C-alpha positions, 0 to 999 in steps of 0.5 A: 120566239118570233117567226123564222123570217122575223128573227132572220131579218133581225140577224141579217140587219144586225150583221150588216150593221156590225160588218159595215162598222168593222170597216174591214167590208163595205156593202156594194149595192150593185152586187149585193155583196161585201167588198173588202176594205184596202189596208190603207182604208181600214187602218186610217178609219179604225185609228180616226173614227173608232179609237186610237188605242183599241179600234183595231180590235174593236173593228175585228170583233165587230167583223167576227160577230157580224160574220156569225150573225150573217150565217145565222140570218141566212140559216133562218131566212132559209128555214133552217132553225138554229134557235132554242128556247132558253130560260133566263132570270125574269126582269127584276121587280120591286126593290132589287135587294129583295128580288135578289134574295128571292131569286137565289132562294128559288131561281126557277120561280122567276125566269122567262123564256127567251131565244138563244141562237147559240154560238158559232160552234153550235152553227157548225157543230165541228165537235159531233163528227156525225152532225158536222156542220148540220145547219150550214150543210142544210144551207149549202144543200138547200141552195145547191152549193157546189161541192167546192163551196160547200167544202170551203166551210170545213177545210182551211182556206187561203184568204185574200183580205186585201189587208195584208201586204202579200195580199193573203193570209193563211187561216188554218182553223176551220172554225174561223169566222173568216172562213165562213164570211169568204165562203158566204162570198161565193154566193151572192146575197140575193141568191141566199136570201131568195126562196 
């Protein structure tokens, strides 16, 4: 495993790349925040520069993954360890057919350790009522988030995303990555990454 800072920076770098690729937000260097794209801008960009058939889907998947990486990166940069060691099959050596046979005969003999950052559920732990949102609650506490900001992680949110005609979309799933992303917008990136 790398250090918390290295893994946090890698997660944050990945997050920024994915979020900007999504075309749903743009990074604003002056405010160190993401700004939602205008609907027409988003609709035009995915169709022309991503893929005319599945571009919209690809952009939303990139946004979702980026929001998750953003949350994990902020946790790691604030010394909240969301990582777990994980054994995976080691890279094949020699002839692949022989390696596969040896691996299935004794899977434990050919493994290597890697880092698992968990999925979104692992980050917010909503299934365990006693441990609900462990990592994000730790982050909120460490950054002295207001009760309103902290509660926005766990409660339904009305999200003004700049993409719908009415200007709002109702999100009723507290696990939704968009809720987490908008909650982070209540903090500036500078505040979350500063010590």
